[in-house]
C-alpha positions in Angstrom: 0.1 0.1 0.0 1.1 3.0 -0.9 2.5 5.6 2.2 0.0 8.2 1.2 -2.6 5.8 1.3 -1.4 4.8 5.0 -1.3 8.3 5.9 -4.7 8.5 4.7 -6.1 5.9 6.7 -4.6 6.5 10.1 -2.7 9.9 10.1 0.8 7.6 10.4 2.6 5.5 8.0 4.7 4.0 10.5 1.8 2.4 12.5 0.5 -1.3 12.3 -3.0 0.2 12.7 -2.6 1.4 8.9 -3.6 -2.0 7.9 -7.1 -1.1 9.4 -9.8 1.1 8.5 -11.9 2.4 11.1 -15.5 3.4 10.8 -17.5 6.1 12.2 -18.9 3.9 15.0 -15.6 2.9 16.0 -15.4 -0.6 14.3 -12.0 -1.5 12.7 -12.0 -3.6 9.4 -8.5 -5.1 7.8 -7.7 -3.3 4.5 -7.4 -6.0 1.6 -3.9 -6.9 0.6 -2.8 -7.9 -2.8 -3.1 -11.6 -2.0 -7.0 -11.0 -1.5 -7.6 -9.1 -4.6 -8.2 -12.2 -7.2 -10.3 -14.5 -4.6 -12.5 -11.5 -4.0 -12.8 -10.6 -7.5 -14.1 -14.1 -8.1 -16.4 -14.2 -5.7 -17.9 -10.8 -6.7 -18.3 -12.1 -10.2 -20.2 -15.3 -8.8 -22.6 -13.0 -6.7 -23.1 -10.6 -9.7 -23.7 -13.6 -12.3 -26.2 -15.1 -9.7 -28.1 -11.7 -9.3 -28.2 -11.2 -13.0 -30.0 -14.6 -13.7 -32.6 -13.6 -11.3 -33.0 -10.4 -13.8 -31.4 -7.8 -11.4 -29.1 -5.1 -12.4 -25.8 -4.9 -10.3 -23.6 -2.1 -9.6 -20.4 -3.0 -7.9 -18.3 -0.2 -6.0 -15.2 -1.3 -4.9 -12.7 0.9 -2.9 -9.9 0.6 0.0 -11.1 1.1 3.4 -14.5 1.6 4.6 -17.3 2.8 2.5 -19.3 5.4 4.3 -21.6 6.3 1.6 -24.5 4.1 -0.4 -25.9 5.1 -3.7 -28.9 3.5 -5.0 -29.2 4.3 -8.7 -31.7 1.9 -9.6 -33.9 1.9 -6.6 -32.8 -1.7 -5.7 -32.8 -1.1 -1.7 -35.8 -1.5 0.5 -36.6 0.9 3.4 -35.3 -1.6 6.0 -31.9 -1.9 4.0 -31.8 1.8 3.8 -32.6 2.3 7.2 -29.7 -0.3 8.4 -27.1 1.6 6.0 -28.3 4.8 8.3 -27.8 2.6 11.6 -24.4 1.9 10.6 -23.7 5.7 10.1 -23.5 5.4 6.8 -25.1 8.4 4.1 -27.7 7.0 1.4 -28.6 8.8 -1.6 -31.1 7.2 -3.7 -32.3 9.0 -6.7 -36.3 9.4 -6.8 -36.5 8.6 -3.1 -37.7 11.5 -1.4 -38.5 9.7 1.9 -35.0 8.8 2.5 -34.3 11.9 4.8 -37.3 11.0 6.8 -35.7 7.6 7.5 -32.7 9.1 8.0 -34.1 11.7 10.3 -35.9 8.5 12.4 -32.8 6.5 12.7 -30.9 9.6 13.9 -33.7 10.7 16.4 -33.6 7.2 17.6 -37.2 6.4 16.1 -38.5 3.6 14.4 
């Protein structure tokens, strides 16, 4: 991993913590290493193919570290899934779904 990426992840390139990304809720996740790329790519291909056989449109977003945003361009997420992303302190943007803010406000206020 480039030193710049390590610094962005933890603020330090000398720390063992640079191999982890921490989400806003404080939970840490290991960053993928080069040996992980091929098996993960194969796993994603299998999952995408399975979903396409069910007639679904799939968008795969890949990144390094914690992803704090979810973009639902095809309206594939239901309200319970969207609520769960908000509970995980992620941000959700969905096209044509005006009630997303209401769900976000309910989660942030602790309401169901």
